[in-house]
N, C-alpha and C positions, 0 to 999 in steps of 0.2 A: 581416554581420548575418544572423540566421537568418530564413527566410521560410516561414511556415506555408502560404501559398498554393501555393508550389512543391511542397511535400510532398504536399498534398492532391491536386494534379494527377496525381501518380503513382499514385493509388489505382486508377484504371481500367487501368493498364498492368501492375501487379505483383500477383501472387497470393501472399499469404503464408499458409503452412500453419497457423500457430498464431494463432487469434483471441484467445487469452488471456482467455476469459470466466471470471472468478473474483471480481470486485469486487462487494461488497454495499453498502458505504458508507464513510463516514469523517468525520473532523473534525480541525481544527487548534486547539490551545490554546497559550497563551503565559503566561509568568510573569516578572514584573519581578525582576531580581537586584540591579543596582546601576547608578549613573551616576557618571561622573568626567569633569570638564571638558566637552568637546563630544561625549562618547561615552556610550551607554547600552547595557546588557547585558540580554538576555532569554534565558530558557530556552524553546525552542520544541519542542512535542511534537506529532507527527502520528500519529493513530490510523487504521488501515485495517481494516475488517471484510471478511473473505474467506469465500467458500464453499469449505470444505475437503473436501466430499464430491463435488459436481458440478463443481468448478472444474477448469480445464485444468491438467494436471500440470506442463507446461513453465512456465506463467505462475506457478503456486504456488511453483515453485522459483527464480524470478527476482526475488523481492522482498526480497532481503537489504539493498538500498539504495534510497533514493528520490532523484530529481533535483528539487530545489526552487529556485525563484527568489524573491528578495526585492527589491521595487521601491520607488522613491520615489513617493509618492502624488500628487505634483504633476507632475513631469516624465514619470512612467511609465517612466523609464529603469531598467535593472537595476542593483542595488547589489551583490548577492551571488548567485552561482550555486553552490549547495552540494549535497554528497552526504550525506544523512542515513543513519546506520547503524541497523540493527535493534537494539533494546535489550531487547525482551521479547516473548514470545508467550503468549497466554492463550486457552484453549479456553472458549467460552461454551456450556455444556452444553445439548444438545438431546436428552436421553436418551430421552424417550418417543417420539421419531420417528427411527428409525435411519437413514433416508435423508436426514437433515438434519444439517448440520455448519457451525457458525460459529466462526471464530477471530479474535482481535484481535491485530494486529501493531502494536507501538508503536515509534516512532522519535524520538530526542531529540537536540538539539544546542543549545549555548549560542552566541548570535550577538551580536557587538558592532556596534551601529549608530551611524553618525555623525549629528550633530544636523541636523534639518530642521524646518520649521515646518508641514508638511502631513501627516506620518505615513508609514506604511509598509504595503505590501501583500505578503502571502505567497501564493504560488500553486504548486499541485502538480497534475499531470495523470497519469492512468493509464487504459489500456483493458484489458479491457472489463468492463462490467457483466454479471452473470449473465443468461443468455438466457431465464430463466423469468419475468422481470418482465412482468406481465400488462398494465399500463396504458400502456406505452410503445409508440410506433408501430413502431419497428424494433429488431432485435436488434443486439448488438455496439456499443451506445452507450458511450462512455467516460465517465469521471468527472473533474471538476475541483473541487478544494477551494481555497477562498480565505478569508483572514482579514485583518482590518484592525487595525493597531497604531497608537495615537494618537501625536501628535508627542512629542518628547523632554521637553517641559515637563509632560506628563501621565504620571505613573508608574501603570501599570495592569496588572492581572491579568485575563485573560479568564475568563468564567464556565466552570465545568466541569460537564458533565451528571452527574447523580447515579446514573443506571443505564445499562446497556448494552443495545442492541437485541438481541432474540432472537425466537423464535417466540411468537406470541400464540395461545392456545388458545381456541376458542369464537367462531365467526365472527358470531354474531347480535348480541351485545352484549358489549363489553369496555372496559376502561380501563387505562392504565398510566402510571407516573410519567414526566413529561417535565422535571421541575424541574432547575435547575442551581444550584450554589453559587458565589457570587461573594465572593472574599476581601476585596474593598474595600467590600462592602455597597452597590454601585451599584444603581440601579433597572433591572430587566430587563423587556423587552417581547418576548413570544413571538409568532411568526407562522409559518403554513404557507406555504412558498414553493416555487418550482420548483427542482429540483436542476440544477446546472450540468453541461454536457457538455464533454468534453475528450479529447485524444489520439485515436488511430484505430487500426484494425487494421494499417495500414501501419507506423506508428511508435507502438507501444503504450506506450513509455517515453520520451517526448520530452525533450530538453534544454530548459531554460528559454529563452524568447525574449529578445532584447536589449531589446525594448520590450513592456511590459505591454499585452495586448489585452483589450478588453471581453469578459467571459464570455458565452457563449450558453447557453440553457437546453435541457433535454431535449425531445424531440418526443413529446408525448402522443398517444394514440389519440383519435379523436373521442368526445366525451362525458366525457373525463377532464381534470382540471386540477390545479394545485397545491392549491387549496382543496376540490376534489372528487376526491381520488385514487382513490376507489372508483366514480366515475361515478354512474350512476343507481341502482346496486345498494346504496348505503350512504351514510351521513353521517358527518362527523367534525368535532370542535370541540376547542378548548383552553380548559380552565377557567382563567380569569385568577387565581383565588385559590389553587387547589391545584396548578396547572401540570400537571394530568393531561390526557392525550388521551382523549376519550370518543368511541366510534364504534359504529355499527351497520353490519354488512356481511353480505350474504347468501352470498357466494361465497368459497371458499378459494383463495388465490393469493398471489403475491409482488407487492407494490405499491410503486412508487417514491414516496418522500416526502422532504421536506427541512424541517427546523425551523431558523428563523433567530432569533437573540437579539440585539436591539439593546440596547446598554448605555449608560445615561444617568447622568451625574454633575452634579448641580445643574441639571438640565434640558438639559444639552448632551450630544449624542451623542458618545461617545468610543471605542466599539468595536463590531464586528459579528462574531459567531461563528455558524457554520452547522454543522449535522450532516446530512449526506446519509445517509439511513437507510431503505432499503426494508425494510418489515416483512412477514414471512410470516404470513398468517392461516391457521391450520390448524383445520379443524372437529373437533369432539370425536370423531367416528367415523373420521377419516382416518388417525389415527396408530396404529401397532402398539405394544403395551406392551413395554417393555424386558424382555429375557429374562434379565438378570443376568450376561451375559457381560462379560469384561474386554477393553476396546478400547484398543489402543495408537495414539496419534495420530502423524502424520507428523512426524519430528524437524525442527527449524528451526535454521538456523545463525545465531548472534548474533555480529556483528562479526568473523566469520571466526576467532574465538578459541575458541568452544565451541558445543556443541549443546544446545538446549533439548528435553528429552524429557518427554512428559506422557502420562498415560493416564486413562481414564474407567472408573468403576464406579458406576453411577447409583443403585443401591439403597443405603440407609443401613445399613452393616454395619461391624462391627469387623473389621479385616483387617490383616495384615502383608504388605508388598510387597517383592519382591526384583527389582531391575532387572538384567538380564544383557545382555552385548554380545559380539559376535564380529566378527572382520574377514573380509572376503571371501576365500574359499579355505580358511578354517579351519573345521573342524567343532566346535570347542570353544567353549562358552559360558562367559564369565567374569563372576562377580558383581561389579558396580561400585557398587551402592547398595542400602541397606536402609532401610525407612521404614514407619511405621504410618499414613501419610497418602498421598494421591495428589497431593501438591504437585509441580510440575515440578522436574526435576533437570537441572542444568547439567553437561554432560560435556565435558572437555577432550580433544580428539582431534588426530590428525595430519592434515595436508593430503594430498591425492592418495591417499586411502584410503577405500574403501567400508565402512561399518559397518552391522551389523544389530543390532536390539534386540528384546527380549521382556521381558514382566513376568509374574511369578508372584505370585499372591495366595493366602495361606493364610487360609481362612474356615471357622471351626467344624470344623476337622479335614480339610477338603477343600482341594485345591490346584487353582486355575484358572490356565491359561496363556493369555496374550493372543495375538492375531494377530501375525504378523510381516510380512505383505505390505506394510503401509504403514510399517514400521519400519526401512527402509533409507535411507541417505543417503550421498552422495559430496561431499566438499569439494575443489574445485580450488584450486590455489595462486595465486589472483588476488586482489590487494588494491588496490582503487581508493581513492585518498586525496583526490583533488581534481579539479575540472574547471577548465580555463583555456584559452580559445581564444586568449589573447594570447601564450602561450608556445610553442604548436605549431600548425602549419598542415597540414591534410590536404586535398588537392584533386586533381582536380575533384570536385564533388558535385552531381549524380550523376556516376558514373564509368562507363567502358566497359572498356577493356583494360589500364588502368594507374592507379595511385595515386601521388601524390607526397607525401612526408612531409618537412617542414622544421621544424627547431627554431629559433624566432625569437630566443630569449634567449641563444643561443650554446652551450647545452648540447649534449651528444652523445647521440643515441638509442642504447640498448643493444639493444632488441628491439621488433619490431612484430608483434602478433598480430591476426588477423582472425577474428571469431566470426560464425556465421550466426545466424538468428533463433531457433534452438533452443539457442543457447549453446555450440555445438560449434566447436572450433578448426578452421578450414579452411585457414589459412596462417600460417606463422611465419617471420620473417626476423631475422637478426642483422646489425647495421650498425656501421661504424666512422667514418662521416662525418656531418655535420650535415644533409645533404639526400640523400634516397634516392628511387628510383623502384621501385615494386613491380608486377610483372606479375600482372594479375588477369584475363587473358583466359580462364582455365579456370574461373572462378567463374560459377555460374548466376545468372539474374536474382533480385533480392531485396534485402532489408534486411540490413545488416551493421554490426557494432560493431568499430571499430578501436581497439586499445589500444596506446599507445606508452609504453615505459619508458625513462627517461633516466638519465644517469650519476649523478644525485643521488638516485636511488631513487623519483622521482615517477612516477606513472602517469596518463596522460591518456586520455580516452574520447571518441570521435566516432562519431555515427550517420551512416552513408552508405548510398546507394542505387545499385545497379547497374541500368542500363536495358537494355542489350543486349550481346551477346557480339561 
């Protein structure tokens, strides 16, 4: 059984270099697909909003998968421990403020659930929130997303928010749409609540626990609260008719907020959906007007199969775009895509190769070439397909000068790789027996990911901590 208390105890003993500050917010949605006998199938989508300008580069590069737990709402025991793959990336344009960047990462998986009478809980944790959030007491607070699915006897689709969070211009008075669409026409009740805190700087991407633990809320500064996220400097309310948030606020800053939607059918609560969504309020005079340049976003890997490449040109112009690519070590740029829109392009690439991208835009006879500094990416040949603590044992945890790997189901491990908290391979071993001992005396203190490949092509991941040498 995984123990959160044990991991938190190590916080004072271990210094991890990457605090992973890049999270802005997120939400979990689900859609009913079908039911058969004692099973029901849902499509679950997790959306993560990330700061792609000020976010930690190592953290931004490590979100190709999410570790998600699904629990029985009655016993609180884990039913599924799943790895969600990244399915799409979308830039939420903040063009008038060049030092701001928000992107939406979406992850989707179809899950088959066994019948129960109490419903199901979905939980995901990640550290850390952006360190510019003004109304929170401490930096490096993590985020936890939770959603409730009703029992199998109730077929339900969660409400989906109509708009995405972004910058809000004009700090003295503003409003924006908060409404959601519900496919079942259920009654929706909106409320401002406290965001949940989760994960830590020691274990920024924790595996789901065996037992669901009650969530804790973020720590607000004195004078701030869920219903007063601006403190004494402003007011906020939700219009029950239009579902708009109306607010007055004197100061420009990033503010932590969370909106919870309770879903009622015939007067009975059947679902809860939350959006953890810090909003950045930018005064009219603080932004610099966009200069018309062409900006290439950081490419993102989708399912380790292709790269999502996107660019921004914020002025409304008629343009033709040429996307070019070159491999590391080659001076030659190759044209791979032509378009008259700046819609994202999916590029199929080889693993273990670094690629560079640039975009050329032809506008009224002039050619503008994008930046290339954020247009490079390297895809390692690592494919994580599932988590299962029942098939493989790695111990002790924490470890000192050795690790033992044991295949419980009789399969034979092919290789064991150890990654440090920056994603770098620090040890690799090939084995021909079911149980092995690895010498770790040369590894420094810190957090490590152990990946074991077996003879069936499965790959297992375990998070481990080294205490001393």
